[in-house]
BAROVO-488812 format. One record per residue (C-alpha): x negated, y negated, z; residue number from 1. Coordinates in steps of 0.001 Angstrom, whole numbers. Each point is the difference from the previous one (the first is absolute). Example, Ala and Ser with C-alpha at 12.3 -4.5 7.8 and 13.67 -1.06 7.14 Angstrom:
BEGIN
        u        v        w  minu
   -12300     4500     7800     1
    -1370    -3440     -660     2
END
This chain:
BEGIN
        u        v        w  minu
     6476   -50851   -27835     1
     2960      247    -2304     2
     -419      376    -3731     3
     2980       50    -2279     4
      617      356    -3690     5
     2295    -2059    -2138     6
     2546     2540    -1262     7
      262    -1948    -3246     8
    -3773       30     -633     9
    -1692     2802    -1859    10
    -2105     2359     2134    11
    -3274      283    -1934    12
    -3306     1819      414    13
    -1432    -3292     1222    14
     2582      -58     2782    15
     -914     3563      929    16
    -3707     -901      119    17
      758    -3037     2156    18
     2002     2008     2541    19
    -2613     2749       27    20
    -2719    -2550      775    21
     2084    -1639     2720    22
      643     3416     1596    23
    -3684      942     -247    24
    -1045    -3267     1619    25
     2577      273     2800    26
    -1074     3578      657    27
    -3623    -1099      386    28
     1029    -2835     2340    29
     2052     2349     2195    30
    -2769     2612       -9    31
    -2613    -2590      998    32
     2263    -1240     2802    33
      536     3551     1277    34
    -3746      706     -117    35
     -773    -3201     1925    36
     2491     1010     2693    37
    -1462     3499      138    38
    -3534    -1387      309    39
     1081    -2374     2756    40
     1638     2862     1928    41
    -3002     2290     -420    42
    -2345    -2766     1166    43
     2068     -374     3173    44
      -14     3780      530    45
    -3777      232     -489    46
     -611    -2854     2435    47
     2212     1699     2594    48
    -1737     3340     -529    49
    -3411    -1664      355    50
     1117    -1733     3184    51
     1227     3303     1487    52
    -3213     1796    -1002    53
    -2200    -2642     1630    54
     2182      -22     3117    55
     -263     3789      376    56
    -3724      228     -746    57
     -811    -2875     2374    58
     1507     2051     2827    59
    -1492     3357     -994    60
    -2429     1479     2550    61
    -2401     1048    -2786    62
    -1915    -1815    -2701    63
     1766     -267    -3351    64
    -1578    -1337    -3166    65
      977     -283    -3636    66
    -2840     -111    -2474    67
     -241     -948    -3645    68
    -1349     2483    -2565    69
    -3440    -1652      266    70
      -71      680     3761    71
      576    -3515     1263    72
     2540     -388     2758    73
     3297    -1499    -1090    74
     1626      176     3443    75
     -902     1277     3429    76
     1537     -291     3422    77
    -1822    -1224     3120    78
     -959     3536     1074    79
    -1945      534    -3229    80
END
């Protein structure tokens, strides 16, 4: 985006407010884009970590279980 000023036009408080609002809006757009990319990357990393965990626990020679605070089983391998 390119924004220019007419050198013959008067730079007023209204102009300053306009540019401030444009900058604020662009900053929020760029921040939202960066956060979406970060979320996408973290989702991929979590899925990969979960895949590795299940692969390792499925081959463990002992029973492994993960429980919720109420005691119900969230995950367990075949030996459990």
